[in-house]
Structures are given as C-alpha cells and as structure tokens.
C-alpha positions in Angstrom: 58.6 244.9 -29.9 60.6 247.7 -29.2 64.2 248.4 -29.9 65.2 247.2 -26.9 63.5 243.8 -27.1 65.3 244.1 -30.3 68.5 244.1 -29.1 67.9 241.4 -26.2 66.7 239.0 -28.3 69.1 239.3 -30.6 72.1 238.7 -27.9 69.8 235.4 -26.8 69.7 234.3 -30.2 74.0 234.6 -30.3 74.5 233.0 -26.7 72.2 230.0 -27.8 73.8 229.5 -31.2 77.1 230.0 -29.3 76.5 227.2 -26.5 75.5 224.9 -29.4 78.9 225.0 -31.0 80.7 225.0 -27.4 79.0 222.5 -26.4 79.8 220.5 -29.2 83.7 221.1 -28.9 85.2 217.9 -27.3 86.4 218.3 -23.8 90.2 216.9 -25.2 89.8 219.9 -27.8 89.0 222.7 -25.8 92.8 223.3 -25.9 93.3 223.1 -29.5 94.9 226.1 -31.6 95.8 225.8 -35.4 99.0 228.0 -34.4 101.1 229.2 -31.7 99.6 232.7 -32.3 96.0 231.7 -31.7 93.9 231.5 -29.0 92.6 227.9 -28.1 88.8 226.5 -28.2 89.1 227.3 -24.9 90.4 230.4 -24.7 87.7 232.1 -27.3 85.1 231.0 -25.0 86.4 232.9 -21.8 87.7 235.5 -24.0 83.9 236.0 -24.6 82.6 235.5 -21.3 85.0 237.6 -19.7 84.5 240.3 -22.8 80.9 241.0 -22.4 81.1 241.4 -18.3 83.8 244.3 -19.6 82.2 245.9 -21.8 79.2 245.4 -19.3 81.3 248.1 -17.3 82.6 249.8 -20.1 79.4 250.7 -20.6 77.9 251.9 -17.3 81.2 254.2 -17.5 80.5 255.4 -20.5 83.8 254.8 -21.5 87.6 252.5 -21.2 88.4 254.3 -17.7 86.1 252.4 -15.9 88.4 249.1 -16.6 91.2 251.3 -14.9 90.3 249.9 -11.4 88.2 247.1 -11.8 87.9 243.9 -10.2 88.2 241.4 -13.0 86.8 238.3 -11.2 87.4 236.2 -14.5 90.9 236.7 -14.1 91.8 234.5 -11.1 89.5 231.6 -12.4 90.7 228.4 -14.1 89.3 227.5 -17.7 87.8 224.1 -16.5 84.9 223.6 -18.7 82.7 224.7 -20.7 80.0 224.1 -18.5 81.6 225.6 -15.5 82.0 228.9 -17.4 78.5 229.1 -18.7 77.7 228.9 -14.8 80.1 231.3 -13.6 79.5 233.7 -15.9 75.8 233.8 -15.5 75.2 236.0 -13.5 77.2 238.5 -15.0 75.4 237.9 -18.2 72.0 238.2 -16.0 73.2 242.4 -14.9 74.4 243.1 -18.3 70.7 242.4 -19.9 68.8 243.3 -16.9 70.9 246.7 -17.7 69.9 246.9 -21.7 66.4 246.8 -20.2 67.0 250.1 -18.5 68.0 252.1 -21.8 65.7 254.2 -23.0 65.3 254.5 -27.2 67.0 257.7 -26.4 69.8 256.7 -24.6 70.8 254.2 -27.5 71.0 257.4 -30.1 72.1 259.9 -27.1 75.1 258.4 -25.2 78.1 258.2 -25.9 80.8 255.3 -25.0 84.4 256.6 -25.7 86.9 254.1 -26.2 89.2 257.0 -27.9 91.7 255.6 -25.6 91.2 252.4 -25.5 90.2 251.4 -29.2 90.6 254.4 -30.6 86.5 255.3 -31.5 84.0 256.6 -29.6 80.2 255.2 -30.5 76.9 255.9 -29.4 75.1 253.5 -27.2 72.8 251.5 -29.0 75.8 251.3 -31.6 78.4 249.8 -28.6 75.4 247.2 -28.0 75.2 245.7 -31.3 79.2 246.1 -31.6 79.1 243.5 -28.5 77.1 240.9 -30.1 79.0 241.0 -33.1 82.0 240.3 -31.6 80.6 237.5 -30.1 79.3 235.5 -33.5 82.6 236.6 -35.0 84.5 234.7 -32.6 81.2 232.1 -32.7 82.2 231.7 -36.6 85.9 231.1 -35.7 85.1 228.4 -33.8 83.4 226.7 -36.5 86.1 227.1 -38.7 88.4 225.6 -35.8 86.1 222.7 -35.5 86.1 222.3 -39.6 89.9 221.8 -39.1 90.0 219.4 -36.3 87.2 217.5 -38.5 85.1 217.3 -36.1 80.9 217.7 -36.3 79.8 221.4 -36.5 76.1 221.5 -35.4 73.1 223.2 -36.9 72.9 226.3 -35.3 70.6 227.8 -38.8 67.4 226.4 -37.0 
C-alpha cells in the first residue's frame, strides 16, 4: 500500500464512520443546535459535504483563488435529508477520490496550496489532504457531542 492508497483509505474510513453518525440522528433532530450561534446537525452535514467539494477545487487550483468565480452546486440546494445530501454529493465525492489517485508521492511533498489570503497559511498538498479528512473527523465528533446532549443513542463507530 502506497501513500496515496493510505490517504484514500483514511478518507473512506472517516466518511464511513461519519455516515453511521449522520444516519443515527433522527430526522426531527437535524435542525437541533446547542445554542443560537451554533450550526444545526443538518448544517454541519452540509458543511462537510460542501466543504469537501470546495477543498477539492482549492487543491486543483493550488489555492483559495480557485473559489473566486466558482459555481457552488450546494448553495442553491435545500437540505432535505441525510440520504438526499449523500446522493447529491456522491458524484463530487467520486471526483475528489479520483483526483487523489492521480497525485504522485512527489506531488504530495512538493505542490504547495496557497491559502494565505483565505486561511492564513501555505501547506503541501499532502498536508492539506490530511487536514481535509481531519476537518470531517472533528465535526463528526462534534455531532457525537450534540447527540449526547440531545440524549439520543450514539452509534458505535470504533469497529
């Protein structure tokens, strides 16, 4: 198994566990949030799926400037359900994973992604890929906390 295979495996494992959690949230609780300043459960799910699409564009464009005139298909689509979100995002997910398979080991180390204007940093492509998966994992943990606070059962994700 090479570095690219490991990166894809990590993305697939994070998403598999995220989906277990997302689908365990009762439909009537998708609009729940712990306070007025927080995102709802549904908004976090949308944030992650949309974020992966946007991160993909950033990686292709080598930085945040790639987003300036980008058509974002998620913006006009209302959140309907977890299954609907997953179905809508699936083609973008497949394109993202396909893109990762085209990356060489050398590219992981040598291509820089410039997010200085958007996020205040410049990182290697490999570093950014790990950050993207970590971003989803953190928000998935956030949803587990939401579920605990709501008093609903949390799925076992450590299989």
